[in-house]
MDTraj code that builds the backbone (N, CA, C; nanometers):
import mdtraj as md
import numpy as np

residues = "MET HIS ILE SER SER GLU LEU SER SER PRO ILE PHE ASP ILE GLU CYS LYS GLN CYS PRO ARG LEU ALA GLY PHE LEU HIS GLU VAL LYS ALA LYS ASN PRO THR TYR PHE CYS LYS PRO VAL PRO PRO PHE GLY ASP ASP ASN ALA LYS LEU ILE ILE VAL GLY LEU ALA PRO GLY MET HIS GLY ALA ASN ARG THR GLY ARG PRO PHE THR GLY ASP HIS ALA GLY ILE LEU LEU TYR GLU SER LEU TYR LYS TYR GLY PHE ALA THR LYS PRO GLN SER LEU ALA ALA ASP ASP ASN LEU GLN LEU THR SER CYS ARG ILE THR ASN ALA VAL LYS CYS LEU PRO PRO GLU ASN LYS PRO LEU PRO ALA GLU ILE THR THR CYS ASN GLN PHE LEU ALA ALA GLU LEU GLN GLN SER ASN SER GLY SER VAL ILE LEU ALA LEU GLY ASN VAL ALA HIS LEU ALA VAL LEU LYS ALA PHE GLY LEU LYS ILE LYS ASP TYR LYS PHE ALA HIS ALA ALA ARG HIS ASN LEU PRO ASN GLY LEU ILE LEU VAL ASP SER TYR HIS CYS SER ARG TYR ASN THR GLN THR LYS ARG LEU THR GLU THR MET PHE HIS GLN VAL PHE ALA MET ILE LYS ALA GLU LEU LEU ARG SER GLU PRO".split()
xyz = np.array([
    [-1.2704, 1.7927, 0.1874],
    [-1.1697, 1.8856, 0.1353],
    [-1.0368, 1.8127, 0.1175],
    [-0.9773, 1.8236, -0.0002],
    [-0.8508, 1.7585, -0.0255],
    [-0.7377, 1.8289, 0.0473],
    [-0.6346, 1.7514, 0.0814],
    [-0.5162, 1.8086, 0.1453],
    [-0.4487, 1.9078, 0.0539],
    [-0.4402, 1.8770, -0.0747],
    [-0.3778, 1.9670, -0.1705],
    [-0.4427, 1.9487, -0.3056],
    [-0.4666, 2.0570, -0.3764],
    [-0.5240, 2.0480, -0.5098],
    [-0.4179, 2.0638, -0.6176],
    [-0.2944, 2.0931, -0.5780],
    [-0.1865, 2.1112, -0.6738],
    [-0.0895, 1.9948, -0.6619],
    [-0.0886, 1.9096, -0.7642],
    [-0.0036, 1.7930, -0.7614],
    [0.1247, 1.8207, -0.8381],
    [0.2379, 1.7908, -0.7758],
    [0.3672, 1.8144, -0.8388],
    [0.4039, 1.7014, -0.9333],
    [0.3281, 1.5905, -0.9295],
    [0.3604, 1.4734, -1.0089],
    [0.2332, 1.3943, -1.0313],
    [0.2256, 1.3192, -1.1409],
    [0.1123, 1.2281, -1.1556],
    [0.1192, 1.1212, -1.0476],
    [0.0050, 1.0621, -1.0134],
    [0.0062, 0.9628, -0.9060],
    [0.0578, 0.8277, -0.9534],
    [0.0705, 0.8099, -1.0868],
    [0.1151, 0.6805, -1.1368],
    [0.1591, 0.6941, -1.2820],
    [0.2608, 0.6165, -1.3200],
    [0.3082, 0.6132, -1.4584],
    [0.3460, 0.4696, -1.4928],
    [0.2600, 0.4043, -1.5706],
    [0.2829, 0.2632, -1.6020],
    [0.4058, 0.2423, -1.6906],
    [0.4527, 0.3494, -1.7534],
    [0.5711, 0.3386, -1.8386],
    [0.6973, 0.3882, -1.7676],
    [0.6892, 0.4130, -1.6385],
    [0.8038, 0.4684, -1.5651],
    [0.9232, 0.3724, -1.5690],
    [1.0394, 0.4271, -1.6006],
    [1.1652, 0.3513, -1.5992],
    [1.2755, 0.4363, -1.5355],
    [1.2368, 0.5149, -1.4355],
    [1.3319, 0.6059, -1.3719],
    [1.4360, 0.5335, -1.2871],
    [1.4087, 0.4093, -1.2491],
    [1.5041, 0.3310, -1.1704],
    [1.5628, 0.2216, -1.2610],
    [1.6826, 0.2406, -1.3133],
    [1.7396, 0.1460, -1.4105],
    [1.7470, 0.0028, -1.3591],
    [1.7817, -0.0157, -1.2319],
    [1.7924, -0.1507, -1.1766],
    [1.6573, -0.2208, -1.1794],
    [1.5526, -0.1503, -1.1401],
    [1.4194, -0.2105, -1.1374],
    [1.3674, -0.2359, -1.2789],
    [1.3896, -0.1409, -1.3690],
    [1.3451, -0.1588, -1.5069],
    [1.4150, -0.2787, -1.5706],
    [1.5444, -0.2932, -1.5445],
    [1.6192, -0.4064, -1.5978],
    [1.5723, -0.5382, -1.5402],
    [1.5417, -0.5375, -1.4118],
    [1.4954, -0.6604, -1.3468],
    [1.3595, -0.7018, -1.4011],
    [1.2696, -0.6061, -1.4214],
    [1.1385, -0.6384, -1.4784],
    [1.1534, -0.6979, -1.6182],
    [1.2470, -0.6460, -1.6949],
    [1.2712, -0.6983, -1.8290],
    [1.3163, -0.8442, -1.8221],
    [1.4026, -0.8747, -1.7268],
    [1.4514, -1.0115, -1.7099],
    [1.3385, -1.1059, -1.6669],
    [1.2582, -1.0601, -1.5724],
    [1.1481, -1.1435, -1.5228],
    [1.0449, -1.1683, -1.6329],
    [1.0171, -1.0667, -1.7128],
    [0.9209, -1.0801, -1.8226],
    [0.9699, -1.1811, -1.9259],
    [1.0995, -1.1817, -1.9513],
    [1.1553, -1.2764, -2.0484],
    [1.1377, -1.4206, -2.0011],
    [1.1452, -1.4415, -1.8705],
    [1.1292, -1.5757, -1.8138],
    [0.9827, -1.6121, -1.7918],
    [0.8988, -1.5086, -1.7750],
    [0.7563, -1.5303, -1.7458],
    [0.6727, -1.4394, -1.8371],
    [0.6553, -1.4763, -1.9620],
    [0.5896, -1.3884, -2.0596],
    [0.4473, -1.3472, -2.0231],
    [0.3789, -1.4263, -1.9422],
    [0.2404, -1.3937, -1.9079],
    [0.2291, -1.2988, -1.7880],
    [0.3418, -1.2708, -1.7220],
    [0.3386, -1.1844, -1.6036],
    [0.3181, -1.0372, -1.6441],
    [0.2611, -0.9594, -1.5551],
    [0.2355, -0.8168, -1.5762],
    [0.3675, -0.7415, -1.5969],
    [0.4588, -0.7521, -1.5028],
    [0.5956, -0.6993, -1.5140],
    [0.6028, -0.5525, -1.5565],
    [0.5229, -0.4698, -1.4911],
    [0.5255, -0.3246, -1.5093],
    [0.5022, -0.2612, -1.3729],
    [0.5182, -0.1303, -1.3618],
    [0.4764, -0.0661, -1.2372],
    [0.3296, -0.1013, -1.2096],
    [0.3001, -0.1413, -1.0863],
    [0.1650, -0.1855, -1.0517],
    [0.0824, -0.0666, -1.0033],
    [-0.0316, -0.0400, -1.0663],
    [-0.1120, 0.0758, -1.0297],
    [-0.1832, 0.0585, -0.8965],
    [-0.2198, 0.1682, -0.8318],
    [-0.3045, 0.1605, -0.7129],
    [-0.4371, 0.0946, -0.7501],
    [-0.4998, 0.0326, -0.6511],
    [-0.6253, -0.0378, -0.6742],
    [-0.7286, 0.0042, -0.5714],
    [-0.8475, 0.0436, -0.6197],
    [-0.9558, 0.0736, -0.5277],
    [-1.0245, 0.2054, -0.5555],
    [-1.0850, 0.2594, -0.4522],
    [-1.1692, 0.3779, -0.4579],
    [-1.0842, 0.5046, -0.4657],
    [-1.1100, 0.5875, -0.5672],
    [-1.0352, 0.7135, -0.5811],
    [-1.0599, 0.8078, -0.4639],
    [-1.1769, 0.7976, -0.4019],
    [-1.2116, 0.8839, -0.2882],
    [-1.2096, 0.8049, -0.1576],
    [-1.1142, 0.7171, -0.1453],
    [-1.1063, 0.6277, -0.0295],
    [-1.0838, 0.7028, 0.1003],
    [-1.1455, 0.6517, 0.2062],
    [-1.1184, 0.7022, 0.3411],
    [-1.0087, 0.6200, 0.4097],
    [-0.9795, 0.5036, 0.3537],
    [-0.8696, 0.4207, 0.4013],
    [-0.7742, 0.3956, 0.2852],
    [-0.6504, 0.4393, 0.3017],
    [-0.5469, 0.4184, 0.2006],
    [-0.4406, 0.3269, 0.2612],
    [-0.4227, 0.2101, 0.2027],
    [-0.3268, 0.1126, 0.2528],
    [-0.1994, 0.1217, 0.1703],
    [-0.0862, 0.1374, 0.2378],
    [0.0426, 0.1490, 0.1698],
    [0.1278, 0.0264, 0.2029],
    [0.1600, -0.0516, 0.1012],
    [0.2477, -0.1663, 0.1175],
    [0.3901, -0.1318, 0.0796],
    [0.4734, -0.2333, 0.0702],
    [0.6142, -0.2127, 0.0358],
    [0.6336, -0.2051, -0.1151],
    [0.6127, -0.3180, -0.1836],
    [0.6348, -0.3261, -0.3282],
    [0.5642, -0.4509, -0.3801],
    [0.5430, -0.4612, -0.5117],
    [0.4797, -0.5810, -0.5668],
    [0.5618, -0.7067, -0.5392],
    [0.4929, -0.8175, -0.5141],
    [0.5594, -0.9456, -0.4966],
    [0.5824, -1.0114, -0.6319],
    [0.6870, -1.0910, -0.6410],
    [0.7245, -1.1556, -0.7682],
    [0.6085, -1.2299, -0.8327],
    [0.5436, -1.3180, -0.7573],
    [0.4387, -1.4018, -0.8139],
    [0.2994, -1.3559, -0.7705],
    [0.2925, -1.2381, -0.7106],
    [0.1660, -1.1796, -0.6706],
    [0.1316, -1.0631, -0.7619],
    [0.1468, -0.9417, -0.7116],
    [0.1106, -0.8226, -0.7894],
    [0.1909, -0.8111, -0.9184],
    [0.3180, -0.8515, -0.9168],
    [0.3977, -0.8442, -1.0387],
    [0.3450, -0.9398, -1.1454],
    [0.2773, -1.0449, -1.1022],
    [0.2182, -1.1402, -1.1973],
    [0.0802, -1.0954, -1.2420],
    [-0.0005, -1.0482, -1.1466],
    [-0.1417, -1.0204, -1.1748],
    [-0.1709, -0.8756, -1.2118],
    [-0.0839, -0.7837, -1.1694],
    [-0.1070, -0.6427, -1.1981],
    [-0.1959, -0.5722, -1.0980],
    [-0.2234, -0.6374, -0.9838],
    [-0.3050, -0.5744, -0.8792],
    [-0.2372, -0.5949, -0.7445],
    [-0.2283, -0.4916, -0.6614],
    [-0.1577, -0.5024, -0.5336],
    [-0.2083, -0.6178, -0.4468],
    [-0.1139, -0.6931, -0.3900],
    [-0.1442, -0.8004, -0.2938],
    [-0.2379, -0.9072, -0.3510],
    [-0.2293, -0.9298, -0.4802],
    [-0.3216, -1.0236, -0.5452],
    [-0.2467, -1.1429, -0.6031],
    [-0.2862, -1.2628, -0.5597],
    [-0.2304, -1.3837, -0.6164],
    [-0.1141, -1.4438, -0.5411],
    [-0.0840, -1.3914, -0.4221],
    [0.0226, -1.4529, -0.3427],
    [-0.0162, -1.4539, -0.1947],
    [0.0701, -1.5088, -0.1122],
    [0.0390, -1.5290, 0.0288],
    [0.0137, -1.3976, 0.1030],
    [0.0871, -1.2927, 0.0673],
    [0.0772, -1.1665, 0.1414],
    [-0.0634, -1.1074, 0.1386],
    [-0.1396, -1.1395, 0.0321],
    [-0.2729, -1.0816, 0.0223],
    [-0.3815, -1.1595, 0.0940],
    [-0.3507, -1.2798, 0.1401],
    [-0.4538, -1.3650, 0.2002],
    [-0.5175, -1.2982, 0.3216],
    [-0.4357, -1.2623, 0.4194],
    [-0.4871, -1.2004, 0.5414],
    [-0.5409, -1.0605, 0.5143],
    [-0.4766, -0.9873, 0.4236],
    [-0.5203, -0.8505, 0.3957],
    [-0.6615, -0.8476, 0.3396],
    [-0.6876, -0.9239, 0.2348],
    [-0.8198, -0.9176, 0.1723],
    [-0.9277, -0.9819, 0.2589],
    [-0.8904, -1.0840, 0.3347],
    [-0.9876, -1.1423, 0.4279],
    [-1.0290, -1.0371, 0.5316],
    [-0.9323, -0.9576, 0.5766],
    [-0.9617, -0.8533, 0.6754],
    [-1.0426, -0.7404, 0.6132],
    [-1.0093, -0.7024, 0.4908],
    [-1.0859, -0.5976, 0.4225],
    [-1.2323, -0.6391, 0.4061],
    [-1.2539, -0.7654, 0.3721],
    [-1.3909, -0.8157, 0.3573],
    [-1.4640, -0.8173, 0.4914],
    [-1.3974, -0.8652, 0.5946],
    [-1.4575, -0.8751, 0.7282],
    [-1.5039, -0.7389, 0.7797],
    [-1.4261, -0.6345, 0.7470],
    [-1.4581, -0.5011, 0.8007],
    [-1.5271, -0.4108, 0.6988],
    [-1.5772, -0.4694, 0.5915],
    [-1.6631, -0.3963, 0.4992],
    [-1.5939, -0.3132, 0.3941],
    [-1.4670, -0.3377, 0.3699],
    [-1.3924, -0.2599, 0.2713],
    [-1.3785, -0.3324, 0.1369],
    [-1.4183, -0.4599, 0.1286],
    [-1.4054, -0.5371, 0.0052],
    [-1.5291, -0.6226, -0.0164],
    [-1.5593, -0.6482, -0.1427],
    [-1.6788, -0.7256, -0.1762],
    [-1.6535, -0.8763, -0.1738],
    [-1.5275, -0.9180, -0.1673],
    [-1.4927, -1.0592, -0.1608],
    [-1.3780, -1.0798, -0.0619],
    [-1.3676, -1.1976, -0.0010],
    [-1.2618, -1.2226, 0.0968],
    [-1.1310, -1.2692, 0.0345],
    [-1.1309, -1.2911, -0.0968],
    [-1.0096, -1.3358, -0.1637],
    [-0.9858, -1.2526, -0.2890],
    [-0.8584, -1.2225, -0.3150],
    [-0.8194, -1.1521, -0.4369],
    [-0.7278, -1.2438, -0.5158],
    [-0.7814, -1.3005, -0.6227],
    [-0.7087, -1.4046, -0.6957],
    [-0.6509, -1.3564, -0.8280],
    [-0.7212, -1.2619, -0.8929],
    [-0.6773, -1.2121, -1.0232],
    [-0.7354, -1.0734, -1.0455],
    [-0.6733, -0.9984, -1.1341],
    [-0.7167, -0.8607, -1.1573],
    [-0.8556, -0.8531, -1.2199],
    [-0.9038, -0.9636, -1.2778],
    [-1.0350, -0.9644, -1.3420],
    [-1.1376, -1.0478, -1.2661],
    [-1.1216, -1.0605, -1.1336],
    [-1.2133, -1.1449, -1.0555],
    [-1.3345, -1.0685, -1.0020],
    [-1.3509, -0.9441, -1.0455],
    [-1.4662, -0.8601, -1.0094],
    [-1.4684, -0.8155, -0.8635],
    [-1.3613, -0.8384, -0.7904],
    [-1.3538, -0.7862, -0.6537],
    [-1.3479, -0.6340, -0.6582],
    [-1.4201, -0.5692, -0.5681],
    [-1.4182, -0.4233, -0.5588],
    [-1.3888, -0.3816, -0.4157],
    [-1.3216, -0.2703, -0.4019],
    [-1.2968, -0.2124, -0.2704],
    [-1.3927, -0.0970, -0.2469],
    [-1.4369, -0.0837, -0.1233],
    [-1.5321, 0.0202, -0.0859],
    [-1.4655, 0.1188, 0.0094],
    [-1.4554, 0.2436, -0.0329],
    [-1.3921, 0.3491, 0.0467],
    [-1.2514, 0.3095, 0.0902],
    [-1.1845, 0.2334, 0.0060],
    [-1.0504, 0.1840, 0.0375],
    [-0.9681, 0.1791, -0.0912],
    [-0.8393, 0.2066, -0.0785],
    [-0.7473, 0.1949, -0.1912],
    [-0.6164, 0.1358, -0.1412],
    [-0.5551, 0.0509, -0.2233],
    [-0.4271, -0.0100, -0.1891],
    [-0.3213, 0.0383, -0.2869],
    [-0.2083, 0.0795, -0.2347],
    [-0.0978, 0.1262, -0.3167],
    [0.0320, 0.0754, -0.2542],
    [0.1448, 0.1092, -0.3149],
    [0.2739, 0.0648, -0.2628],
    [0.3742, 0.1793, -0.2576],
    [0.4686, 0.1670, -0.1651],
    [0.5753, 0.2661, -0.1561],
    [0.6613, 0.2638, -0.2811],
    [0.6826, 0.1453, -0.3357],
    [0.7569, 0.1269, -0.4608],
    [0.6670, 0.0482, -0.5551],
    [0.6467, 0.0998, -0.6754],
    [0.5482, 0.0419, -0.7657],
    [0.6016, -0.0744, -0.8489],
    [0.7347, -0.0924, -0.8543],
    [0.7940, -0.1996, -0.9342],
    [0.8518, -0.3095, -0.8451],
    [0.8493, -0.4315, -0.8970],
    [0.9097, -0.5446, -0.8279],
    [1.0599, -0.5225, -0.8093],
    [1.1109, -0.5256, -0.6852],
    [1.2551, -0.5147, -0.6645],
    [1.3191, -0.6522, -0.6459],
    [1.4441, -0.6692, -0.6848],
    [1.5124, -0.7958, -0.6588],
    [1.5098, -0.8304, -0.5101],
    [1.4788, -0.9552, -0.4781],
    [1.4728, -1.0047, -0.3404],
    [1.3753, -0.9252, -0.2543],
    [1.2807, -0.8579, -0.3196],
    [1.1800, -0.7775, -0.2497],
    [1.2417, -0.6680, -0.1637],
    [1.3592, -0.6179, -0.2057],
    [1.4306, -0.5163, -0.1280],
    [1.4665, -0.3977, -0.2162],
    [1.3808, -0.2959, -0.2208],
    [1.4147, -0.1756, -0.2977],
    [1.5287, -0.0997, -0.2302],
    [1.6112, -0.0349, -0.3109],
    [1.7192, 0.0472, -0.2580],
    [1.6630, 0.1807, -0.2089],
    [1.7304, 0.2447, -0.1130],
    [1.6829, 0.3752, -0.0643],
    [1.6595, 0.4754, -0.1771],
    [1.7474, 0.4766, -0.2768],
    [1.7308, 0.5707, -0.3880],
    [1.6050, 0.5400, -0.4681],
    [1.5699, 0.4119, -0.4779],
    [1.4494, 0.3732, -0.5520],
    [1.3235, 0.4116, -0.4755],
    [1.3279, 0.3980, -0.3451],
    [1.2154, 0.4410, -0.2621],
    [1.1956, 0.5915, -0.2750],
    [1.3058, 0.6641, -0.2762],
    [1.2998, 0.8106, -0.2895],
    [1.2454, 0.8510, -0.4256],
    [1.2920, 0.7862, -0.5307],
    [1.2452, 0.8190, -0.6657],
    [1.0958, 0.7938, -0.6800],
    [1.0495, 0.6808, -0.6292],
    [0.9083, 0.6447, -0.6426],
    [0.8189, 0.7257, -0.5486],
    [0.8775, 0.7914, -0.4509],
    [0.7976, 0.8645, -0.3532],
    [0.7189, 0.9793, -0.4145],
    [0.7659, 1.0286, -0.5293],
    [0.6926, 1.1368, -0.5968],
    [0.5499, 1.0932, -0.6298],
    [0.5338, 0.9667, -0.6687],
    [0.4011, 0.9163, -0.7040],
    [0.3146, 0.8951, -0.5799],
    [0.3747, 0.8418, -0.4740],
    [0.3003, 0.8227, -0.3495],
    [0.2585, 0.9573, -0.2911],
    [0.3494, 1.0545, -0.2957],
    [0.3178, 1.1873, -0.2423],
    [0.2009, 1.2505, -0.3168],
    [0.2026, 1.2424, -0.4487],
    [0.0940, 1.2994, -0.5279],
    [-0.0381, 1.2298, -0.4983],
    [-0.0319, 1.0987, -0.4792],
    [-0.1530, 1.0225, -0.4493],
    [-0.2094, 1.0583, -0.3126],
    [-0.1224, 1.0629, -0.2115],
    [-0.1692, 1.0911, -0.0756],
    [-0.2184, 1.2345, -0.0609],
    [-0.1649, 1.3256, -0.1425],
    [-0.2089, 1.4649, -0.1364],
    [-0.3548, 1.4810, -0.1800],
    [-0.4092, 1.3799, -0.2446],
    [-0.5495, 1.3848, -0.2864],
    [-0.6450, 1.3385, -0.1761],
    [-0.5902, 1.2908, -0.0657],
    [-0.6739, 1.2357, 0.0405],
    [-0.7503, 1.3444, 0.1144],
    [-0.8702, 1.3109, 0.1560],
    [-0.9517, 1.4028, 0.2334],
    [-0.9092, 1.4028, 0.3795],
    [-0.9183, 1.5180, 0.4425],
    [-0.8893, 1.5292, 0.5851],
    [-0.9772, 1.4322, 0.6630],
    [-0.9180, 1.3629, 0.7594],
    [-0.9902, 1.2630, 0.8370],
    [-0.9713, 1.1220, 0.7853],
    [-0.9093, 1.1085, 0.6675],
    [-0.8827, 0.9757, 0.6135],
    [-0.7715, 0.9082, 0.6922],
    [-0.7690, 0.7758, 0.6847],
    [-0.6689, 0.6955, 0.7545],
    [-0.5746, 0.6330, 0.6530],
    [-0.4460, 0.6445, 0.6797],
    [-0.3441, 0.5757, 0.6012],
    [-0.2918, 0.4604, 0.6855],
    [-0.2994, 0.3395, 0.6322],
    [-0.2465, 0.2225, 0.7013],
    [-0.1137, 0.1846, 0.6367],
    [-0.0053, 0.1965, 0.7106],
    [0.1275, 0.1609, 0.6610],
    [0.1601, 0.0184, 0.7021],
    [0.1817, -0.0667, 0.6034],
    [0.2152, -0.2068, 0.6307],
    [0.3677, -0.2208, 0.6329],
    [0.4242, -0.2119, 0.7503],
    [0.5685, -0.2242, 0.7661],
    [0.6381, -0.0902, 0.7757],
    [0.7614, -0.0940, 0.8235],
    [0.8369, 0.0283, 0.8487],
    [0.8734, 0.1019, 0.7201],
    [0.9027, 0.0289, 0.6124],
    [0.9371, 0.0961, 0.4869],
    [0.8198, 0.1804, 0.4380],
    [0.7000, 0.1249, 0.4441],
    [0.5813, 0.2007, 0.4046],
    [0.5591, 0.3199, 0.4981],
    [0.5782, 0.2979, 0.6264],
    [0.5658, 0.4047, 0.7259],
    [0.6592, 0.5213, 0.6922],
    [0.7844, 0.4907, 0.6655],
    [0.8829, 0.5937, 0.6331],
    [0.8503, 0.6623, 0.5011],
    [0.7965, 0.5856, 0.4053],
    [0.7600, 0.6441, 0.2765],
    [0.6462, 0.7447, 0.2916],
    [0.5517, 0.7153, 0.3795],
    [0.4419, 0.8090, 0.4049],
    [0.4956, 0.9373, 0.4677],
    [0.5843, 0.9231, 0.5658],
    [0.6429, 1.0419, 0.6285],
    [0.7189, 1.1254, 0.5260],
    [0.7951, 1.0589, 0.4389],
    [0.8705, 1.1291, 0.3348],
    [0.7765, 1.2027, 0.2407],
    [0.6637, 1.1386, 0.2085],
    [0.5670, 1.1984, 0.1166],
    [0.5125, 1.3307, 0.1688],
    [0.5051, 1.3431, 0.3013],
    [0.4527, 1.4660, 0.3616],
    [0.5625, 1.5547, 0.4204],
    [0.6887, 1.5171, 0.4027],
    [0.7988, 1.5967, 0.4551],
    [0.8034, 1.6008, 0.6070],
    [0.7662, 1.4907, 0.6719],
    [0.7611, 1.4855, 0.8182],
    [0.8865, 1.4200, 0.8749],
    [0.9193, 1.4525, 0.9995],
    [1.0407, 1.4015, 1.0630],
    [1.0167, 1.2636, 1.1239],
    [1.1107, 1.1732, 1.0994],
    [1.0984, 1.0358, 1.1480],
    [1.0880, 1.0313, 1.2999],
    [1.1655, 1.1140, 1.3675],
    [1.1700, 1.1086, 1.5142],
    [1.0365, 1.1431, 1.5789],
    [0.9520, 1.2117, 1.5064],
    [0.8229, 1.2526, 1.5629],
    [0.7139, 1.1472, 1.5455],
    [0.7413, 1.0451, 1.4632],
    [0.6388, 0.9447, 1.4321],
    [0.7057, 0.8079, 1.4258],
    [0.7222, 0.7445, 1.5388],
    [0.7930, 0.6176, 1.5440],
    [0.7015, 0.5010, 1.5070],
    [0.7565, 0.4104, 1.4266],
    [0.6796, 0.2942, 1.3839],
    [0.6629, 0.1946, 1.4981],
    [0.5429, 0.1428, 1.5126],
    [0.5138, 0.0338, 1.6060],
    [0.3820, -0.0285, 1.5635],
    [0.3688, -0.1578, 1.5813],
    [0.2439, -0.2220, 1.5428],
    [0.1258, -0.1627, 1.6201],
    [0.0214, -0.1281, 1.5476],
    [-0.1020, -0.0691, 1.6020],
    [-0.0822, 0.0731, 1.6543],
    [0.0300, 0.1361, 1.6175],
    [0.0507, 0.2766, 1.6577],
    [-0.0406, 0.3667, 1.5750],
    [-0.0861, 0.4733, 1.6375],
    [-0.1730, 0.5715, 1.5718],
    [-0.1072, 0.7083, 1.5805],
    [-0.0983, 0.7775, 1.4670],
    [-0.0326, 0.9074, 1.4627],
    [-0.1255, 1.0107, 1.3984],
    [-0.1469, 1.1217, 1.4662],
    [-0.2178, 1.2340, 1.4059],
    [-0.1182, 1.3143, 1.3230],
    [-0.1428, 1.3260, 1.1937],
    [-0.0548, 1.4031, 1.1076],
    [-0.1037, 1.5482, 1.1014],
    [-0.0122, 1.6415, 1.0794],
    [-0.0509, 1.7830, 1.0829],
    [-0.1458, 1.8243, 0.9701],
    [-0.1608, 1.7417, 0.8675],
    [-0.2493, 1.7755, 0.7561],
    [-0.3911, 1.7225, 0.7749],
    [-0.4211, 1.6696, 0.8940],
    [-0.5557, 1.6215, 0.9214],
    [-0.5759, 1.4743, 0.8912],
    [-0.4739, 1.4069, 0.8390],
    [-0.4816, 1.2638, 0.8157],
    [-0.4350, 1.1874, 0.9393],
    [-0.4703, 1.0614, 0.9458],
    [-0.4295, 0.9744, 1.0560],
    [-0.3468, 0.8605, 0.9985],
    [-0.2297, 0.8380, 1.0536],
    [-0.1428, 0.7296, 1.0110],
    [-0.1479, 0.6179, 1.1142],
    [-0.1814, 0.4997, 1.0692],
    [-0.1840, 0.3814, 1.1547],
    [-0.0806, 0.2822, 1.1010],
    [-0.0059, 0.2205, 1.1914],
    [0.0987, 0.1259, 1.1525],
    [0.0578, -0.0174, 1.1828],
    [0.1059, -0.1082, 1.1000],
    [0.0917, -0.2518, 1.1267],
    [0.2146, -0.3229, 1.0744],
    [0.2487, -0.4343, 1.1382],
    [0.3470, -0.5215, 1.0768],
    [0.2935, -0.5641, 0.9406],
    [0.3837, -0.5847, 0.8467],
    [0.3439, -0.6262, 0.7117],
    [0.2848, -0.7672, 0.7163],
    [0.1826, -0.7896, 0.6353],
    [0.1153, -0.9204, 0.6324],
    [0.1872, -1.0176, 0.5383],
    [0.3165, -1.0215, 0.5466],
    [0.3980, -1.1097, 0.4634],
    [0.3899, -1.2534, 0.5135],
    [0.4293, -1.3461, 0.4287],
    [0.4320, -1.4871, 0.4681],
    [0.5210, -1.5062, 0.5912],
    [0.6378, -1.4416, 0.5904],
    [0.7310, -1.4571, 0.7020],
    [0.6661, -1.4128, 0.8330],
    [0.6032, -1.2950, 0.8331],
    [0.5445, -1.2420, 0.9564],
    [0.4265, -1.3250, 1.0056],
    [0.3434, -1.3740, 0.9143],
    [0.2265, -1.4515, 0.9573],
    [0.2663, -1.5930, 1.0004],
    [0.3622, -1.6534, 0.9321],
    [0.4017, -1.7894, 0.9682],
    [0.4829, -1.7941, 1.0975],
    [0.5571, -1.6881, 1.1269],
    [0.6334, -1.6835, 1.2519],
    [0.5502, -1.6285, 1.3671],
    [0.4262, -1.5892, 1.3373],
    [0.3334, -1.5335, 1.4369],
    [0.3764, -1.3963, 1.4891],
    [0.4690, -1.3340, 1.4180],
    [0.4973, -1.1944, 1.4531],
    [0.3719, -1.1110, 1.4316],
    [0.2956, -1.1486, 1.3293],
    [0.1650, -1.0891, 1.3044],
    [0.0614, -1.2004, 1.2997],
    [-0.0317, -1.1980, 1.3928],
    [-0.1391, -1.2970, 1.3940],
    [-0.2660, -1.2359, 1.3355],
    [-0.3604, -1.3223, 1.3022],
    [-0.4884, -1.2741, 1.2510],
    [-0.5558, -1.1815, 1.3520],
    [-0.5504, -1.2177, 1.4785],
    [-0.6108, -1.1350, 1.5831],
    [-0.5466, -0.9975, 1.5887],
    [-0.4152, -0.9926, 1.5815],
    [-0.3440, -0.8640, 1.5843],
    [-0.3843, -0.7763, 1.4663],
    [-0.3943, -0.8373, 1.3487],
    [-0.4280, -0.7622, 1.2277],
    [-0.5722, -0.7133, 1.2334],
    [-0.6611, -0.7995, 1.2804],
    [-0.8013, -0.7599, 1.2915],
    [-0.8196, -0.6476, 1.3933],
    [-0.7399, -0.6477, 1.4972],
    [-0.7482, -0.5388, 1.5957],
    [-0.7141, -0.4048, 1.5327],
    [-0.6176, -0.4054, 1.4422],
    [-0.5818, -0.2827, 1.3710],
    [-0.6994, -0.2356, 1.2859],
    [-0.7631, -0.3284, 1.2149],
    [-0.8765, -0.2905, 1.1303],
    [-0.9971, -0.2468, 1.2118],
    [-1.0163, -0.3080, 1.3263],
    [-1.1258, -0.2646, 1.4141],
    [-1.1016, -0.1215, 1.4619],
    [-0.9768, -0.0901, 1.4923],
    [-0.9414, 0.0454, 1.5344],
    [-0.9664, 0.1451, 1.4216],
    [-0.9282, 0.1077, 1.2994],
    [-0.9481, 0.1955, 1.1844],
    [-1.0967, 0.2161, 1.1576],
    [-1.1734, 0.1078, 1.1638],
    [-1.3177, 0.1182, 1.1387],
    [-1.3840, 0.2124, 1.2397],
    [-1.3448, 0.1990, 1.3658],
    [-1.3996, 0.2863, 1.4698],
    [-1.3592, 0.4319, 1.4449],
    [-1.2357, 0.4509, 1.4022],
    [-1.1845, 0.5854, 1.3716],
    [-1.2679, 0.6501, 1.2605],
    [-1.2959, 0.5770, 1.1565],
    [-1.3699, 0.6322, 1.0442],
    [-1.5159, 0.6564, 1.0804],
    [-1.5720, 0.5711, 1.1637],
    [-1.7097, 0.5919, 1.2074],
    [-1.7217, 0.7193, 1.2909],
    [-1.6203, 0.7454, 1.3728],
    [-1.6226, 0.8690, 1.4547],
    [-1.6118, 0.9936, 1.3698],
    [-1.5453, 0.9832, 1.2547],
    [-1.5223, 1.1014, 1.1718],
    [-1.6370, 1.1289, 1.0749],
    [-1.7339, 1.0376, 1.0699],
    [-1.8472, 1.0585, 0.9798],
    [-1.9345, 1.1740, 1.0300],
    [-1.9869, 1.2549, 0.9359],
    [-2.0713, 1.3679, 0.9767],
    [-2.2034, 1.3217, 1.0373],
])
top = md.Topology()
chain = top.add_chain()
for i, resn in enumerate(residues, 1):
    res = top.add_residue(resn, chain, resSeq=i)
    for name in ("N", "CA", "C"):
        top.add_atom(name, md.element.get_by_symbol(name[0]), res)
traj = md.Trajectory(xyz[None], top)
């Protein structure tokens, strides 16, 4: 059963230019890199996913280049290896949008769909883009798990459901029961900075996925 059958907004708009700063920046990047995707990056994966992963925003030379979340840059290395290890992906590497990799019962999306300067979206841009995340998450089935990669994604999920920040504090490997029957799990973002400084290790990330896998197995009929 879906959380909501009435969507107030489409889940994605590849022609969206509601954030002038982001639209202008994409235009500049496209002029310098004509082969890059340089548009809002669509969600990738299973429409009926039981695991929905929410990242921050497309990376300059990753999703913004390839057109697929966490694809083609360092941030996706640990993520896709973990998805493959725990049965959510058909390949351990995501190199290009046409590499035939498929996700199983999993979908990856972002809090902000456009590349932001210095990988830092403004609060107003996060709020504007939240309409798309909210519409997407409202399609999730009760019992599904949302994995928020980083605090920005965590806050975007709470905003999407109109929930209070004080009731759901971000922490690595934290698990939150949401009132709509979904489960929110937090992890540090799998960025180059976090993995190279060991703030997030492979073991830590795999523990989060093991917890999610166990959660989904318990919820199976």
